[in-house]
C-alpha positions, 0 to 999 in steps of 0.5 A: 682135034679136041672138038672132033674128039668130043663129037666122037665121044658124044656119038659113042655115048648116043649109040649105047642107048639108041643108035640114032642122032636124036635118041630123045625124039625117038624115045618120045615117039615110041611113047606116043605110039604106045599111048595111041594103041590104048588112047580110046581106053585112056579117054574112056577112063578119064572121061568116066572118072570125071563124070562119076566125080562130077555126078557125086559132087552134084548129088551132094551139092543138090544142084543136079538140075543145073549141072545135068547138061554137063553130066550128059555131055560127059556121058556122051563123051564116054560113049564116044570114047568107048567106040574108039578101037584099041589094041587090047579090047574085046572087040579086037581080040574076042573070045566069047564065041560059040561052036556051030557044029563045024567051027568056032564063030565070033572068036579071034581068027576062029580060034578056040575061046581058050586060045583067043583069051590067051592071045589077049592076055599075052598082048596085055602083058606084052603091052605092059612090058613094052611100057616098062622097057620104055621107062627103063630106056628113058632112065638110061637116056636121062642118066647117060645123055641128058643130065649134066652129072656123070654120077649121083648117089641114086645111081648106086642105089639103082645098081644095087637094086638091079643086082638084088635077086629077091628084090627083083622077084618082088618087083616082078610079082608086084608088076604082074599084080598091078597089070592085072588090076589096071587091065582087069576088064581086058584080062577076064574071059568075060566082063563083070557086067555080063557075068555078074551084075546084069547076067539076066540082061545078057544072052549067049549062044551055044551049041546044043549037041542033042538038037544039033543046033545053035541055041541062046540062053541068058547068062544068068541061067547058064551060070545056074547050070555051071555052079561049082558046089562039090564033086558032082557039080563043078567046073574046074580050072582050064576047062569049058562049061556045057555052054562052051565058055572057057574058065581059066580058074573054074567057076564059083558056087554061083556059076560065075567065072572065078578069073573075072572075079579075081581080076576085078577084085585085084583092083579093089585090093590095089586101090584100097591098099595104095590109098590107105598106105599113101595116107599112112605115109603122109600122116606118119611122115608129117608127124615124124618131122613135127616131132623131130623138129619141135621135140619136147611136148609135141613129141610127147603128145604124139607118142601118147596119141600113137599109143592111144590109137594102137591100144584101140581094138582095130577089128571092133573099130572097123566094125563100128565105123563101117556100120555107122558110115554104111548109109552115108555118102562116104560109105557109098564111094566105091562100095565102101572101099574109100571108108575102109581105106580111111580106117586102115590109114587112121589106125595104121599110121602109128606103126610107120610113124614109130619106124621113121621117128628115130631117123627123123630125130637123128636128122634134126640134130645135124649141123645143116638143120641148126644152120638153117634155123640160124638163118631164120628159115621157117620150120615148114621150109626146114622140114621140107628141104633139109629133113624130109629127103633123109626120111623119104627112103624109110617111108618107101621101105615101110610103105612097100612092106605095109602094102602087103599087110593092107592087102591081107587085112582087106582080104581078111575083112572081106572074108568076115563080111566086113569092109567092101560091100557085096557083091563087089568082087574081092579076093577074101570074099572068094575064099569065103564063098569056097570055104565049104568046098575045100575038102570037095572037088571044088577046092579051087574056089578058095585055094586059087585066091589064097595062093594069089594073096600069098604070092602078092604079099610075099612080092611086096615084102620082097620089094621092100627088102630090095629097096631097103638094101638098095638104100642102105647096103649095111642094113640087115635083120639086126643092124643098120638104120633101116633094119632098126626101124621096126614096126612095119 
């Protein structure tokens, strides 16, 4: 009877996640299917990243001749991967067609370019939400059927976050932003290469109403005729230009598509922000543990070092370093984005270190840390096993909040002409390009990226608030351990 009861309970538990006898197998199969839909794009990204990294390493080492066959093989592999059809590619859902006087040609199902583009955007976000649902289902499967424990403290943190409206809003905004950055090549109505970098090497077809025939012209020439430079000459959001090209956010003063510029720029903001904040978290966490464990002169030395870094004029330091490193191999990595990330991390770790130093000092006074010392464990082991888990939550909180500030800093530096080198797309550069037209009919050039920066930064701050309240429900603006951290 007991065995039958246990079997019935197991079946009931399985049905709460997936109505099948093998929920884990079904979950894994769903992940394989989702991965297969974009296998070509994933292979292209992986092989391309490896080829670029190897090419950079070869040029630095001066062995280009010896490694040339390997680089050529990787480039050939990238070309083969690009030929693999994917669900979200422009070849599957094209929108860059033209009107031939009777119907739209070379668009998805003969739809207008606007509708074809909207279909591809909807597919991209549906695919991203499918992955999010798959991950959530996997967590539920692990929580209810795989792990042996019925409850852990993390369950309460997840449940508190799920009921945190402001935090969920931040998560939704951050999710939409990350999807835009990851799928930027598919989301834009055109490509960066065709519309910006090599516009005079690509042609488009369009319907000439006067000649009543289909004509061709260079993309660069079409851009010159569709510039947004005031009230008389402009292409506004959600409109077509004279060549039948659809522009969801209008065009720039150069005639280039603003949405494509913003989508590509989101990658720059995300990469620099994540890299700089990740390095700051690594530096701040390591130094906070060292200061809390050794105390005394080590702690005093780190306090003085952080004060010295905070006393430096950050803007002048960035100007100096970007100028000095501009012509070096480091300055050439990702159009100067890597240097900017290093500078932001090197000057921003101090604020995060001061935020987690207090909790680290509190943990270092716990009895289990003294017990670990008495058993002869090495300091590195004690800091990693007995102290790091108790400051990880603080690092997550301040890291998520600092990421929003990093995005503002990146945009501000690009607005001033610093940081990422032109003509690499970046949100701050779009605001700079449109500042002369704010009071004219081309107001959209600066307004749209400015609003996006505001929403994204607010989203990261809201996500940080949600994580803080989930980890420490007693925290608030004036009390609680997380609330007292400050400096983020």
